[in-house]
DSSP file (Angstrom, degrees, kcal/mol; ACC not computed):
  #  RESIDUE AA STRUCTURE BP1 BP2  ACC     N-H-->O    O-->H-N    N-H-->O    O-->H-N    TCO  KAPPA ALPHA  PHI   PSI    X-CA   Y-CA   Z-CA
    1    1 A M              0   0    0      0, 0.0     2,-0.1     0, 0.0     0, 0.0   0.000 360.0 360.0 360.0 141.3  -92.0   27.3 -106.2
    2    2 A L        -     0   0    0      1,-0.1     2,-0.1     2,-0.1     3,-0.0  -0.440 360.0-121.1 -75.6 147.4  -89.5   29.8 -104.9
    3    3 A T     >  -     0   0    0     -2,-0.1     4,-2.4     1,-0.1     5,-0.2  -0.387  29.1-105.5 -78.6 166.1  -85.8   29.1 -105.0
    4    4 A E  H  > S+     0   0    0      1,-0.2     4,-2.6     2,-0.2     5,-0.2   0.923 122.5  51.0 -57.5 -45.1  -83.7   29.0 -101.9
    5    5 A S  H  > S+     0   0    0      1,-0.2     4,-2.6     2,-0.2    -1,-0.2   0.890 109.4  50.1 -61.5 -40.2  -82.2   32.4 -102.8
    6    6 A E  H  > S+     0   0    0      2,-0.2     4,-2.3     1,-0.2    -1,-0.2   0.907 110.4  49.9 -65.9 -40.9  -85.6   33.9 -103.4
    7    7 A I  H  X S+     0   0    0     -4,-2.4     4,-2.4     2,-0.2    -2,-0.2   0.945 112.9  46.8 -61.1 -47.6  -86.9   32.7 -100.0
    8    8 A F  H  X S+     0   0    0     -4,-2.6     4,-2.5     1,-0.2     5,-0.2   0.916 111.2  51.3 -61.5 -43.7  -83.8   34.1  -98.3
    9    9 A E  H  X S+     0   0    0     -4,-2.6     4,-2.1     1,-0.2    -1,-0.2   0.902 111.7  47.3 -61.6 -41.5  -84.1   37.4 -100.1
   10   10 A R  H  X S+     0   0    0     -4,-2.3     4,-2.6     2,-0.2    -1,-0.2   0.880 110.3  52.2 -68.4 -38.2  -87.8   37.8  -99.1
   11   11 A L  H  X>S+     0   0    0     -4,-2.4     4,-2.9     2,-0.2     5,-0.6   0.931 111.5  46.6 -61.9 -44.4  -87.1   36.9  -95.5
   12   12 A W  H  X5S+     0   0    0     -4,-2.5     4,-1.5     1,-0.2    -2,-0.2   0.888 114.0  48.4 -65.0 -38.5  -84.3   39.5  -95.3
   13   13 A A  H  <5S+     0   0    0     -4,-2.1    -1,-0.2    -5,-0.2    -2,-0.2   0.890 117.3  41.9 -67.9 -38.5  -86.6   42.1  -97.0
   14   14 A K  H  <5S+     0   0    0     -4,-2.6    -2,-0.2    -5,-0.1    -3,-0.2   0.921 131.5  19.2 -75.0 -45.4  -89.5   41.3  -94.7
   15   15 A Y  H  <5S-     0   0    0     -4,-2.9     4,-0.5    -5,-0.2    -3,-0.2   0.706 100.5-131.2-104.4 -23.4  -87.7   41.0  -91.3
   16   16 A G     X< -     0   0    0     -4,-1.5     4,-1.9    -5,-0.6     5,-0.2   0.016  29.5 -74.4  89.7 161.1  -84.4   42.8  -91.8
   17   17 A R  H  > S+     0   0    0      1,-0.2     4,-2.7     2,-0.2     5,-0.3   0.905 124.8  53.6 -60.7 -47.7  -80.8   41.9  -91.1
   18   18 A D  H  > S+     0   0    0      1,-0.2     4,-2.3     2,-0.2    -1,-0.2   0.920 110.4  46.7 -59.4 -45.3  -80.9   42.4  -87.4
   19   19 A A  H  > S+     0   0    0     -4,-0.5     4,-2.0     1,-0.2    -1,-0.2   0.906 113.5  48.6 -63.8 -41.4  -83.9   40.0  -86.9
   20   20 A Q  H  X S+     0   0    0     -4,-1.9     4,-2.0     2,-0.2    -1,-0.2   0.875 111.5  49.3 -68.6 -36.6  -82.3   37.4  -89.2
   21   21 A L  H  X S+     0   0    0     -4,-2.7     4,-2.3     2,-0.2    -1,-0.2   0.873 108.6  53.7 -69.1 -35.8  -79.0   37.6  -87.3
   22   22 A D  H  X S+     0   0    0     -4,-2.3     4,-2.4    -5,-0.3    -2,-0.2   0.898 107.8  50.7 -62.8 -39.3  -80.8   37.3  -84.0
   23   23 A I  H  X S+     0   0    0     -4,-2.0     4,-2.9     2,-0.2     5,-0.2   0.904 108.1  52.5 -64.6 -40.6  -82.5   34.1  -85.3
   24   24 A L  H  X S+     0   0    0     -4,-2.0     4,-2.5     2,-0.2    -2,-0.2   0.927 109.5  49.2 -59.9 -44.4  -79.1   32.8  -86.3
   25   25 A I  H  X S+     0   0    0     -4,-2.3     4,-2.1     2,-0.2    -2,-0.2   0.934 112.6  48.0 -59.7 -46.6  -77.8   33.4  -82.8
   26   26 A E  H  X S+     0   0    0     -4,-2.4     4,-2.3     1,-0.2    -2,-0.2   0.919 112.2  48.4 -61.5 -45.1  -80.8   31.7  -81.3
   27   27 A E  H  X S+     0   0    0     -4,-2.9     4,-2.2     1,-0.2    29,-0.2   0.880 109.5  52.6 -66.5 -37.2  -80.4   28.7  -83.6
   28   28 A C  H  X S+     0   0    0     -4,-2.5     4,-2.4    -5,-0.2    -1,-0.2   0.908 109.5  50.4 -62.1 -41.1  -76.7   28.4  -82.9
   29   29 A S  H  X S+     0   0    0     -4,-2.1     4,-2.3     1,-0.2    -2,-0.2   0.912 109.5  49.8 -63.6 -43.2  -77.5   28.4  -79.2
   30   30 A E  H  X S+     0   0    0     -4,-2.3     4,-2.2     2,-0.2    -1,-0.2   0.882 110.5  50.6 -64.1 -38.0  -80.2   25.6  -79.6
   31   31 A L  H  X S+     0   0    0     -4,-2.2     4,-2.6    21,-0.2    -2,-0.2   0.919 108.5  52.1 -65.1 -43.3  -77.6   23.5  -81.6
   32   32 A I  H  X S+     0   0    0     -4,-2.4     4,-2.5     1,-0.2    -2,-0.2   0.931 110.7  48.1 -58.1 -46.2  -75.1   23.9  -78.9
   33   33 A H  H  X S+     0   0    0     -4,-2.3     4,-2.4     1,-0.2    -1,-0.2   0.898 110.9  50.6 -62.9 -40.5  -77.6   22.8  -76.3
   34   34 A A  H  X S+     0   0    0     -4,-2.2     4,-2.2     2,-0.2    -1,-0.2   0.902 111.2  48.7 -64.6 -40.6  -78.6   19.8  -78.4
   35   35 A I  H  X S+     0   0    0     -4,-2.6     4,-2.6     2,-0.2    -2,-0.2   0.925 110.9  50.1 -64.7 -44.4  -74.9   18.7  -78.9
   36   36 A I  H  X S+     0   0    0     -4,-2.5     4,-2.2     1,-0.2    -2,-0.2   0.926 110.6  49.8 -60.7 -44.9  -74.2   19.0  -75.2
   37   37 A K  H  X S+     0   0    0     -4,-2.4     4,-1.9     1,-0.2    -1,-0.2   0.914 111.5  49.2 -60.7 -42.7  -77.3   16.9  -74.3
   38   38 A E  H  X>S+     0   0    0     -4,-2.2     5,-2.2     1,-0.2     4,-1.1   0.911 109.6  50.7 -64.2 -42.5  -76.2   14.2  -76.8
   39   39 A R  H  <5S+     0   0    0     -4,-2.6     3,-0.4     1,-0.2    -1,-0.2   0.900 109.8  50.9 -63.5 -39.5  -72.7   14.1  -75.5
   40   40 A R  H  <5S+     0   0    0     -4,-2.2    -1,-0.2     1,-0.2    -2,-0.2   0.890 116.9  39.7 -62.8 -39.2  -73.9   13.7  -72.0
   41   41 A K  H  <5S-     0   0    0     -4,-1.9    -1,-0.2    -5,-0.2    -2,-0.2   0.497 109.3-119.9 -90.7  -4.9  -76.2   10.8  -73.0
   42   42 A G  T  <5 +     0   0    0     -4,-1.1     2,-0.3    -3,-0.4    -3,-0.2   0.774  63.8 145.9  71.2  25.2  -73.7    9.2  -75.4
   43   43 A I      < -     0   0    0     -5,-2.2     2,-0.5    -6,-0.2    -1,-0.3  -0.694  38.9-148.0 -95.5 147.6  -76.2    9.7  -78.3
   44   44 A H        -     0   0    0     -2,-0.3    -9,-0.0     1,-0.2    -5,-0.0  -0.965  68.7 -17.9-120.7 119.5  -75.0   10.4  -81.8
   45   45 A Y  S    S-     0   0    0     -2,-0.5    -1,-0.2     1,-0.1   -10,-0.0   0.951  73.8-169.3  57.7  62.0  -77.1   12.5  -84.2
   46   46 A S     >  -     0   0    0     -3,-0.1     4,-2.4   -12,-0.1     5,-0.2  -0.276  37.7-104.7 -69.1 165.1  -80.6   12.5  -82.6
   47   47 A H  H  > S+     0   0    0      1,-0.2     4,-2.3     2,-0.2     5,-0.2   0.907 122.3  53.0 -59.2 -41.7  -83.5   13.8  -84.5
   48   48 A N  H  > S+     0   0    0      1,-0.2     4,-2.3     2,-0.2    -1,-0.2   0.923 108.9  48.2 -61.2 -45.1  -83.5   17.0  -82.4
   49   49 A M  H  > S+     0   0    0      1,-0.2     4,-2.5     2,-0.2    -1,-0.2   0.907 111.1  50.6 -64.0 -40.5  -79.8   17.6  -83.0
   50   50 A L  H  X S+     0   0    0     -4,-2.4     4,-2.3     2,-0.2    -1,-0.2   0.889 109.5  51.3 -64.5 -38.2  -80.2   17.1  -86.8
   51   51 A E  H  X S+     0   0    0     -4,-2.3     4,-2.3     2,-0.2    -2,-0.2   0.924 111.9  46.4 -63.1 -43.7  -83.2   19.6  -86.8
   52   52 A E  H  X S+     0   0    0     -4,-2.3     4,-2.3     2,-0.2   -21,-0.2   0.885 110.7  53.1 -66.2 -38.0  -81.1   22.2  -85.0
   53   53 A L  H  X S+     0   0    0     -4,-2.5     4,-2.4     2,-0.2    -1,-0.2   0.904 110.1  47.4 -62.6 -42.4  -78.2   21.6  -87.3
   54   54 A V  H  X S+     0   0    0     -4,-2.3     4,-2.7     2,-0.2    -2,-0.2   0.899 109.4  54.1 -66.4 -40.6  -80.4   22.1  -90.3
   55   55 A D  H  X S+     0   0    0     -4,-2.3     4,-2.2     1,-0.2    -2,-0.2   0.927 111.2  45.5 -58.2 -44.8  -81.8   25.3  -88.7
   56   56 A V  H  X S+     0   0    0     -4,-2.3     4,-3.0   -29,-0.2     5,-0.2   0.923 111.4  52.7 -65.0 -43.6  -78.3   26.7  -88.3
   57   57 A D  H  X S+     0   0    0     -4,-2.4     4,-2.4     1,-0.2    -2,-0.2   0.921 110.2  47.8 -58.0 -45.3  -77.4   25.7  -91.9
   58   58 A I  H  X S+     0   0    0     -4,-2.7     4,-1.9     2,-0.2    -1,-0.2   0.921 113.3  47.8 -62.9 -44.3  -80.4   27.5  -93.3
   59   59 A C  H  X S+     0   0    0     -4,-2.2     4,-2.1    -5,-0.2    -2,-0.2   0.907 111.4  50.3 -64.0 -41.9  -79.6   30.6  -91.2
   60   60 A V  H  X S+     0   0    0     -4,-3.0     4,-2.8     1,-0.2    -1,-0.2   0.909 108.1  53.3 -63.5 -41.2  -76.0   30.6  -92.2
   61   61 A R  H  X S+     0   0    0     -4,-2.4     4,-2.3    -5,-0.2    -1,-0.2   0.885 107.1  53.0 -61.3 -37.6  -77.0   30.3  -95.9
   62   62 A Q  H  X S+     0   0    0     -4,-1.9     4,-1.9     2,-0.2    -1,-0.2   0.940 110.8  45.6 -61.7 -46.6  -79.2   33.3  -95.5
   63   63 A V  H  X S+     0   0    0     -4,-2.1     4,-2.7     1,-0.2    -2,-0.2   0.912 110.9  53.5 -63.1 -42.0  -76.3   35.3  -94.1
   64   64 A M  H  X S+     0   0    0     -4,-2.8     4,-2.7     1,-0.2    -1,-0.2   0.893 106.3  53.0 -61.5 -39.5  -74.0   34.1  -96.8
   65   65 A E  H  X S+     0   0    0     -4,-2.3     4,-1.9     2,-0.2    -1,-0.2   0.912 110.5  47.5 -61.0 -42.0  -76.5   35.3  -99.5
   66   66 A D  H  X S+     0   0    0     -4,-1.9     4,-1.5     2,-0.2    -2,-0.2   0.914 111.5  49.9 -66.2 -42.3  -76.5   38.7  -97.9
   67   67 A V  H  X S+     0   0    0     -4,-2.7     4,-3.3     1,-0.2    -2,-0.2   0.912 108.5  53.6 -62.1 -41.8  -72.7   38.8  -97.7
   68   68 A K  H  < S+     0   0    0     -4,-2.7    -1,-0.2     1,-0.2    -2,-0.2   0.889 106.2  53.0 -60.1 -39.7  -72.5   37.8 -101.4
   69   69 A R  H  < S+     0   0    0     -4,-1.9     3,-0.3     1,-0.2    -1,-0.2   0.868 120.8  32.0 -63.5 -35.2  -74.8   40.6 -102.4
   70   70 A E  H  < S+     0   0    0     -4,-1.5    -2,-0.2     1,-0.2    -1,-0.2   0.765 131.8  27.6 -94.3 -27.9  -72.6   43.2 -100.6
   71   71 A N  S >X S-     0   0    0     -4,-3.3     3,-2.2    -5,-0.2     4,-0.6  -0.472  75.8-164.2-136.6  62.3  -69.1   41.7 -101.0
   72   72 A D  T 34 S+     0   0    0     -3,-0.3    -4,-0.1     1,-0.3    -3,-0.1  -0.240  77.9   9.9 -54.0 126.2  -69.1   39.6 -104.2
   73   73 A G  T 3> S+     0   0    0      1,-0.0     4,-1.5     4,-0.0    -1,-0.3   0.109  99.4 100.6  93.7 -21.8  -66.0   37.3 -104.1
   74   74 A L  H <> S+     0   0    0     -3,-2.2     4,-2.5     1,-0.2     5,-0.2   0.891  78.0  55.4 -65.7 -40.2  -65.0   38.0 -100.5
   75   75 A I  H  X S+     0   0    0     -4,-0.6     4,-3.1     1,-0.2     5,-0.2   0.922 107.0  50.0 -59.6 -44.2  -66.5   34.7  -99.3
   76   76 A E  H  > S+     0   0    0      2,-0.2     4,-2.4     1,-0.2    -1,-0.2   0.864 110.4  50.1 -65.5 -35.4  -64.5   32.6 -101.7
   77   77 A I  H  X S+     0   0    0     -4,-1.5     4,-2.2     2,-0.2    -1,-0.2   0.948 114.6  43.3 -65.9 -48.1  -61.3   34.4 -100.7
   78   78 A V  H  X S+     0   0    0     -4,-2.5     4,-2.4     2,-0.2    -2,-0.2   0.921 115.1  49.8 -63.8 -43.9  -61.9   33.8  -97.0
   79   79 A R  H  X S+     0   0    0     -4,-3.1     4,-2.7    -5,-0.2     5,-0.2   0.914 109.9  51.0 -61.7 -43.3  -63.1   30.2  -97.6
   80   80 A S  H  X S+     0   0    0     -4,-2.4     4,-2.3    -5,-0.2    -1,-0.2   0.911 110.5  48.8 -61.2 -43.6  -60.0   29.5  -99.7
   81   81 A N  H  X S+     0   0    0     -4,-2.2     4,-2.1     2,-0.2    -1,-0.2   0.911 112.5  48.4 -62.4 -42.8  -57.7   30.8  -97.0
   82   82 A K  H  X S+     0   0    0     -4,-2.4     4,-2.3     1,-0.2    -2,-0.2   0.910 111.6  49.2 -64.6 -42.1  -59.5   28.7  -94.4
   83   83 A M  H  X S+     0   0    0     -4,-2.7     4,-2.6     2,-0.2    -1,-0.2   0.880 108.5  53.9 -66.8 -37.6  -59.3   25.6  -96.5
   84   84 A D  H  X S+     0   0    0     -4,-2.3     4,-1.6    -5,-0.2    -1,-0.2   0.931 109.9  47.4 -59.4 -46.0  -55.6   26.1  -97.1
   85   85 A R  H  X S+     0   0    0     -4,-2.1     4,-1.1     1,-0.2    -2,-0.2   0.901 111.9  50.3 -62.5 -41.5  -55.0   26.4  -93.3
   86   86 A L  H  X S+     0   0    0     -4,-2.3     4,-1.0     1,-0.2     3,-0.5   0.911 108.2  52.3 -63.5 -42.1  -57.1   23.2  -92.7
   87   87 A S  H  < S+     0   0    0     -4,-2.6     3,-0.3     1,-0.2    -1,-0.2   0.842 107.1  53.2 -65.0 -31.4  -55.2   21.3  -95.3
   88   88 A K  H  < S+     0   0    0     -4,-1.6    -1,-0.2     1,-0.2    -2,-0.2   0.767 101.7  60.9 -72.9 -24.2  -51.9   22.3  -93.7
   89   89 A M  H  <        0   0    0     -4,-1.1    -1,-0.2    -3,-0.5    -2,-0.2   0.777 360.0 360.0 -72.7 -26.0  -53.2   20.9  -90.4
   90   90 A I     <        0   0    0     -4,-1.0    -1,-0.2    -3,-0.3    -2,-0.2   0.422 360.0 360.0-101.5 360.0  -53.5   17.5  -91.8
């Protein structure tokens, strides 16, 4: 069985960066719509919203893998800075 990283690498090789980023945009949009519908109906974490959330998570992980290949260490620096800011907010 392929690892997550291998699957992502093959997807990027097969479809290319632009197509994968377009899918991320589409999945983010679908998640936004699912959240809005839930808020209107007073529902928390419907199956549809969880599916959309997982789709976005998978797409984001793909992008992160690509960024890691091109900018090793940059993600951790940016993440550390963001976490520092968040900790100061609380």
